[in-house]
C-alpha positions, 0 to 999 in steps of 0.5 A: 278085625277090619281097619277103617281109617286113621283115628282122630287126635284125642287123648281119651276114649269115649266108651259106650256099652249098649244092651238091646234094651238100654245103655249099660255104661258110658264113660268119657275118660277111658285111657285104654281098653281090652276086649275078647274077639274071635281072633283073640284079645284086642287092646285099644288106645285113643290113637289106635286106627279105627276098626270093627271087631266081633266080640266073644263072651269074656271080660272087657277091661278098661282103665280110667284115671278116676276109677282105675281098672274096671271089669265088665263081663260081656256076652257076644257082640260087636265093637266099633271104634271111630275116632275117640268113640268106642261103641260096644253092642252086646246081648248082655253085660254084668258089672262088678269088681271081683274078677273071679265072680265075673269070669264065673258069670261069663261061664254060667250066664253067657256060655250056658245061654248059648247051649240053651239056644242050640237046644231050642234051635234043635227042637224047632228044627225037629218040629219044622221037619215034622210039620213039613213031613205031615204037610207032604203026606196030606198033599200026596195022600 
């Protein structure tokens, strides 16, 4: 996590969670939030110093006076806090109230996707290697 500068004097956090193709959620009355980073959990309050953090797949928890405790399963991404604004940009997110179902979704949806991406990268690397070998054979043959 990287400290930027001292936050401004707001009592609430303006939270926005972005997906690649839409705004997933927007809340202007957040009193606190907790997210999972590469270095462990990070908790944010309105007066916390500005910062950035790389997020890992996990459960984002935030609190509002109106909704109480809210849980969102998020994929890997980045969190940026500047003043009262917290912007979270992730590849995927799933909302819900059942914490067990959200935790299962993180395991099934996001962690399995990472495994599939590794498999696709491995296949592509083998294909590229085969292509380069054939190209070398053609050039030297």
